[in-house]
Structure formats: C-alpha cells, structure tokens
N, C-alpha and C positions, 0 to 999 in steps of 0.2 A: 504494500500500500504506500503510494507516494503521490505528492501533489507538485505540479510545476507552476511556478509563479513568475510573472514578468515584473521587473523592477525598473525604476528610474532612480539613479543614485546621484546625490549631490555631495561630492567630497569637499573637505575643507570647511565644513559648516561650523557654527559656533557651539553646537551640541549634537549628540547622537539622538535622533528621534525619528519616529514614523510620522511622516507629514500628511499621509492620507492617500486617497486614490486619485489618479489621473486617468480617467476612462478605465481601461483594464489593467493598468500598471500601478503598482504600489510605489509611492515616492518615499524614499528614505534619505535622511541627511546624516552624514557621518563626519566626525572631526578629522579623521585620518586623511592624509594626503594621498593622491592617486599615484603613488610610486611604489615599486617593488611589491605590489600586492597588498599594501597596507589597508587601502580602502576596501578591498574585497574581503579581507579578514574581518574588518570592522562591520561590514554588512552581515556576514555570517553570525558574528557575536550578537549583534543587535536583534536579528530575526530569532536566533535561538533563545535569547532572553525573553523576548516578547511572546514566543510560543511555548515557553517552558520546556524546551528540549535541549539536549547536549549539542554542542557545535557540530559534532560528527554526523548529526541527523540532517544537516543542510549542506548541499554541495552546489557549487557553481557549475552550471551546464554550459552557458555561453555568455560572452560579453566581458571577458576578463580585462580587456583594455578599452572598455566603452562605458558610458554612463547608463546605457540600456543593458540590463543583465537578465538572465534567466537562472533561477535556482530550483533545485529539486528538494522537497521536504519529505523526509521519510518518517513513517510512524503515525501520521495523522491523516484523516480524511479531509476532503476539501471543505466540508461543513465545519469541522473542528478548527481548521486553519483560519477560516473566515471569522468564526466566533471569537477565537483568541486574539486575532488582529483587531477586531472591533473593540474588544475589551481593553487592549493595549493602547488604542488610539484615543481613549477618552481622557 
C-alpha cells in the first residue's frame, strides 16, 4: 500500500511548513537550501513528521533537482494521507 503525491517545494523559506494545496500539488516550504540534496531531505522530514511516519516511509520518485517533486508514501492509504495532511495544515 502506497500513495504518490505531487509537491511544489519552496526552498530557503523562513520556516518549514505545509503551505496548502495548489490544485493537485501540495506546497511545502523548507528552510534548507537547494544544494546537495538538503532541501529534498528536509521535504522528507517535514512530510514524515506531518504524517506520523518514519522518514524511511517516504521516498522521492522524481524531481530531485526541481521544485516540482513526486514522493511515494508507504504504509498509508490515500484517505489516511489526506486526513493527516488536513490535520497538519491547521
């Protein structure tokens, strides 16, 4: 069981947070710079914390060098992911 999620990432932000939905993409802001994978790691940590999962449950599928990324989330259904993200975004 896994869910694929499309993201728009803003690196170098003032704080790490989930900014909400832009159509079908979840917008995330991370403080990490977009260098040497730092922002990608920050995205995984932020999503894992918001979803209550270990970092290892989230993998980057595409977009390692782009602000548009796709991640795979293992261990939750789509409904569980959406419910947890809704709760984290309040």
